[in-house]
C-alpha positions in Angstrom: 96.6 117.3 107.6 98.3 119.0 104.7 99.1 117.0 101.6 102.8 117.6 102.3 102.4 115.9 105.7 100.7 113.0 104.0 103.4 112.7 101.3 106.1 112.5 104.0 104.5 109.3 105.2 105.5 107.8 101.8 109.2 108.9 102.0 111.8 106.3 101.0 110.6 102.8 101.7 108.0 103.9 104.3 104.6 102.5 103.7 101.5 104.0 105.3 98.8 101.6 106.6 97.0 100.2 103.5 93.6 101.3 104.9 94.7 104.9 104.7 96.1 105.0 101.2 92.9 105.7 99.4 92.0 108.5 101.8 95.5 109.9 101.6 95.3 109.9 97.8 92.0 111.8 98.0 93.5 114.5 100.1 96.6 114.7 98.0 94.6 114.9 94.7 92.5 117.7 96.1 95.5 119.8 97.3 98.4 119.1 94.9 99.1 120.9 91.7 97.7 118.9 88.7 101.2 118.7 87.2 102.6 117.1 90.4 99.7 114.7 90.6 100.2 113.8 86.9 103.9 113.2 87.5 103.1 110.8 90.3 100.6 108.9 88.2 103.1 108.6 85.4 105.7 107.2 87.9 103.1 104.6 88.9 102.6 103.8 85.2 106.4 103.3 84.8 107.0 101.4 88.0 108.2 97.8 87.9 105.9 97.2 90.9 102.7 97.8 88.8 101.5 96.0 85.7 102.8 97.2 82.3 101.7 100.6 81.1 99.4 99.2 78.4 97.6 97.0 80.8 97.1 99.8 83.3 95.6 102.1 80.6 93.4 99.3 79.4 92.1 98.8 82.9 91.4 102.5 83.3 89.7 102.6 79.9 87.4 99.8 81.1 86.4 101.9 84.1 86.1 105.2 82.3 83.0 107.0 81.1 82.6 107.5 77.3 84.1 111.0 77.4 87.1 109.8 79.3 87.5 106.9 76.9 87.5 109.3 74.0 90.1 111.5 75.7 92.4 108.6 76.3 92.1 107.2 72.8 92.6 110.7 71.4 95.9 111.0 73.3 97.0 107.6 72.1 96.1 108.5 68.5 98.2 111.7 68.8 101.2 109.7 70.0 100.9 107.1 67.2 100.4 109.6 64.4 98.7 108.7 61.1 101.2 106.1 60.2 100.7 104.2 63.4 96.9 103.8 63.0 97.2 101.2 60.3 99.9 99.2 62.1 98.5 98.9 65.6 96.2 96.0 66.6 95.9 94.8 63.0 94.8 98.2 61.8 91.8 98.2 64.2 92.2 101.8 65.3 92.3 103.0 61.7 89.2 101.0 60.9 87.4 102.3 64.0 88.2 105.9 63.1 87.3 105.2 59.5 90.2 107.0 58.0 93.9 107.0 57.4 93.9 110.7 57.3 95.5 113.4 59.5 94.4 112.7 63.0 95.8 116.0 64.4 92.7 117.8 63.3 90.2 115.2 64.4 89.1 114.4 67.9 87.9 110.9 68.8 84.3 110.7 69.6 82.8 108.7 72.5 81.1 106.5 69.9 84.3 105.7 68.2 86.1 105.0 71.5 83.3 102.7 72.6 84.1 100.4 69.6 87.4 99.5 71.3 87.8 96.9 74.0 90.0 97.4 77.0 92.3 94.8 75.5 92.5 96.8 72.2 93.3 99.9 74.2 96.0 98.1 76.2 97.6 96.9 72.9 97.4 100.4 71.4 98.8 102.0 74.6 101.8 99.6 74.6 102.6 100.5 71.0 102.1 104.2 71.6 104.6 104.0 74.5 107.2 102.3 72.3 106.7 104.9 69.6 106.5 107.9 71.8 107.5 107.4 75.5 106.2 110.8 76.5 102.7 109.4 76.2 103.2 108.1 79.7 103.5 111.6 81.0 100.7 112.9 78.9 98.3 110.2 80.2 99.6 110.8 83.7 98.4 114.4 83.3 95.2 113.3 81.7 94.4 111.0 84.6 95.3 113.7 87.2 92.1 115.3 86.1 90.2 112.1 87.1 91.7 111.0 90.5 88.7 108.9 91.5 89.3 106.8 88.4 93.0 106.5 89.3 92.1 105.1 92.7 91.0 101.9 90.8 94.6 101.1 90.1 95.0 99.9 93.6 97.0 100.6 96.7 100.5 99.9 95.2 100.0 102.3 92.4 98.7 105.0 94.7 101.6 104.6 97.1 104.1 104.8 94.2 102.4 108.0 93.0 102.6 109.6 96.4 106.1 108.5 97.0 107.2 110.0 93.7 105.4 113.2 94.6 107.2 113.3 97.9 110.6 112.6 96.4 110.2 115.5 94.0 109.8 118.0 96.8 
C-alpha cells in the first residue's frame, strides 16, 4: 500500500485501528519526503491532544542515544541564543556548556548533553518555544530523521502527524 493510501485513512476525523498506527507510521516514514514527515511531527508537537511541546521533547530526549541528545540540545541552544543560556533552568544550560559565549560556533557534545535530565530538557524546550516558536518546526524536521524514536510518542501523536500530512496533500 502506498503511503498516500495510508494517509487517506487518517483524513478528517477518521481513525485507523490503533493496532495498525505504528505499522502505518513505519510505512509513511519510509516513503514520505523528510520535510513532510517533519511537518507532521511538528503538528503533533503543537496539538492540544498531546502533552505540551517541552514534555514531548523531554520524553524523546530520555529515549535518545547520546548523539541524538546532543543534536536536540544543539537545536535548543540555537533557538535560545547566548542570552537565553543564563536565564533558562536557573542557568543550568550555561553551566553545562561551561560558557556564556557565542553558541553559534559551538556544537553540543554528547558528554555535555548527558549532563542534562529529561526534565531539564523539557524546561529548556518550553522556554525555547516561547522565545522562538520556529523551534517546533526545526525539531519536527530533526525527529523526522529518527522515526523509530518518534514512535515512542504514542498512537495519538502518530495519528495526528499522519492526519496533518494527509491534510497538506
